[in-house]
C-alpha positions in Angstrom: 35.3 42.0 9.1 38.4 39.9 9.8 41.6 41.9 9.9 44.3 39.4 9.1 48.0 40.2 10.2 50.8 40.1 7.9 51.8 36.8 9.4 48.3 35.4 8.7 48.6 36.4 5.0 51.9 34.7 4.8 50.5 31.6 6.3 47.7 31.7 3.7 50.1 32.2 0.9 52.5 29.5 2.2 49.7 26.9 2.5 48.8 27.5 -1.1 52.3 27.3 -2.1 53.0 24.0 -0.3 49.9 22.5 -1.6 50.5 23.3 -5.1 54.1 22.4 -5.0 53.5 18.9 -3.2 50.8 18.2 -5.6 52.7 18.9 -8.8 55.9 17.2 -7.6 53.9 14.1 -6.7 51.9 13.7 -9.9 54.6 12.0 -12.0 55.4 9.6 -9.2 51.8 8.9 -8.5 50.8 8.1 -12.1 53.8 5.7 -12.3 53.0 4.0 -9.0 49.5 3.4 -10.2 50.6 2.2 -13.6 52.9 -0.3 -12.0 50.1 -1.6 -9.6 47.5 -1.9 -12.4 49.5 -2.9 -15.5 52.5 -4.9 -14.4 53.2 -8.2 -12.7 55.5 -6.6 -10.2 56.8 -9.0 -7.5 55.4 -8.3 -4.1 52.8 -6.1 -5.4 50.6 -6.3 -2.2 53.6 -5.3 0.0 54.3 -2.3 -2.3 50.5 -1.3 -2.2 50.6 -1.5 1.6 53.9 0.7 1.9 52.1 3.3 -0.4 48.9 3.4 1.6 50.8 3.2 5.0 50.5 7.0 5.6 46.7 6.7 5.5 46.6 4.5 8.6 49.7 5.8 10.6 49.2 8.8 12.9 50.6 12.1 11.1 52.8 12.5 14.2 54.5 9.2 13.5 55.0 10.1 9.8 56.5 13.5 10.8 58.9 11.8 13.4 60.2 9.4 10.8 60.6 12.2 8.3 62.5 14.0 11.0 64.8 10.9 11.5 65.5 10.7 7.9 66.0 14.3 6.9 67.6 15.6 10.3 71.2 16.3 10.4 72.0 13.0 11.9 69.7 11.1 9.4 71.4 9.4 6.4 69.6 11.5 3.8 69.8 14.7 5.8 73.5 14.3 6.5 74.1 13.7 2.9 72.2 16.9 1.9 74.0 18.7 4.7 77.2 18.0 3.2 76.0 19.5 0.0 74.8 22.7 1.9 71.1 21.8 1.5 68.8 22.0 4.6 65.5 20.5 4.5 64.3 20.5 8.2 62.5 23.5 9.5 62.2 25.0 6.1 59.2 25.3 3.9 60.5 22.3 1.8 60.1 20.1 4.7 56.4 21.1 4.7 56.1 20.2 1.1 57.8 16.7 1.6 55.4 16.1 4.7 52.5 16.9 2.5 53.7 14.7 -0.4 54.0 11.7 1.9 50.6 12.2 3.6 48.7 12.9 0.4 50.5 10.6 -1.9 48.1 7.5 -1.0 45.1 9.5 -2.0 46.6 10.5 -5.4 47.8 6.9 -6.1 44.4 5.5 -5.1 42.3 7.8 -7.3 44.5 7.4 -10.4 44.5 3.5 -9.8 40.7 3.3 -9.6 40.6 5.3 -13.1 43.2 3.0 -14.7 41.3 -0.1 -13.5 38.2 1.2 -15.3 40.0 1.2 -18.7 38.8 -1.5 -21.0 41.9 -3.8 -21.5 40.8 -4.4 -25.1 41.6 -0.9 -26.1 45.2 -1.5 -24.8 45.4 -4.7 -26.6 44.2 -3.4 -29.9 46.8 -0.5 -29.8 49.4 -3.0 -29.2 48.1 -5.3 -32.1 48.4 -2.3 -34.3 52.2 -2.2 -33.6 52.1 0.2 -30.6 54.9 0.1 -28.0 54.1 0.1 -24.4 55.0 3.9 -24.1 52.7 4.4 -27.1 49.8 2.8 -25.5 50.7 4.7 -22.3 50.5 8.1 -23.8 47.8 7.6 -26.3 45.4 5.3 -24.4 46.1 4.9 -20.7 47.1 8.6 -19.9 43.9 10.3 -21.8 41.5 7.8 -20.2 43.1 8.3 -16.8 42.8 12.1 -17.1 39.7 12.4 -14.8 41.1 10.2 -12.2 44.3 12.2 -12.2 42.4 15.5 -11.7 40.4 13.9 -9.0 43.6 12.6 -7.3 45.3 15.9 -7.6 42.4 17.7 -6.1 42.0 15.4 -3.0 45.8 15.6 -2.5 45.7 19.5 -2.8 42.9 19.7 -0.3 44.7 17.2 2.0 47.9 19.3 1.9 46.0 22.4 2.8 44.8 20.7 6.0 48.3 18.9 6.9 49.3 19.5 10.5 50.8 16.5 12.4 53.8 15.7 10.3 54.3 19.3 9.2 54.8 20.7 12.8 57.4 18.0 13.6 59.5 18.1 10.6 59.1 21.8 9.5 58.3 23.5 12.8 55.8 26.5 13.3 57.9 29.5 12.3 55.8 32.4 11.4 56.7 33.7 7.9 58.9 30.6 7.2 57.0 27.4 7.8 53.7 28.4 9.5 50.8 27.2 7.3 47.1 27.9 7.9 46.7 24.7 10.3 49.7 25.7 12.3 48.5 29.3 12.7 45.3 28.1 13.9 46.9 26.0 16.5 48.9 28.9 17.6 45.8 31.1 18.0 43.9 28.5 20.0 46.8 28.4 22.4 46.8 32.3 22.7 44.3 34.0 24.9 41.7 35.9 22.7 42.9 34.2 19.6 39.7 32.4 19.0 38.3 35.1 16.6 41.5 34.9 14.4 41.5 31.1 14.6 37.9 31.0 13.3 38.9 33.3 10.4 41.6 31.1 9.2 39.2 28.1 9.5 36.7 29.9 7.2 39.7 30.5 4.9 40.7 26.9 4.9 37.1 25.8 4.2 36.7 28.3 1.4 40.1 27.1 -0.3 39.3 23.5 0.0 35.6 23.9 -1.3 37.1 25.9 -4.2 39.2 23.1 -5.0 36.6 20.5 -5.0 34.1 22.6 -7.0 36.9 23.2 -9.5 37.5 19.5 -9.7 33.7 18.8 -10.2 33.6 21.3 -13.1 36.7 19.8 -14.8 35.1 16.3 -14.5 31.8 17.4 -16.0 33.7 19.2 -18.9 35.6 15.9 -19.5 32.3 14.0 -19.6 30.7 16.4 -21.9 33.6 16.0 -24.2 33.6 12.3 -24.1 29.9 12.1 -25.2 30.8 14.2 -28.2 
């Protein structure tokens, strides 16, 4: 029986908090980005698509360092926030931002694939009946993209649970403040005799990620059954 310390429970709770916050905060932006890429003739669309997917191919450490330059006290955004008394770097908010940036491409990609499967004749029919673009968005596109949104949110949540490289640079590894499950595992692997606790946290991470994937699968099946009725 694994006996987690209070710091371990804090890491588990913080990981869940960071993953939930990052996923919920990214959903509106992910949906908007996918909509723009699929249903608009936006100029330089390949460039925008490439920028969105860039965190997928960049090393997480590079993403974390760029965020540190942006949000640090000498960065243009970090300096502006500091003047308003807001500190981001080395707080749990920085872990949320790191998870948002790293997981955002997975969210957009999933929603985009769902939108691309929508029959354009349905959208054209709604507009023929006098619906504005926002009516078509909320009555046709959004309902038909629901499964893709759930899948993307699940992938992003699972990715956020495992985020390490960008988080350790921009948020640090502060027990009880910014230490998530991956950071706690890293600390245990660097501590003599910490292998047992590191394995325990690995099992917790696996269980959480698997629970999210099973939850996603259950929701998708429910939507499929509802669509057949």
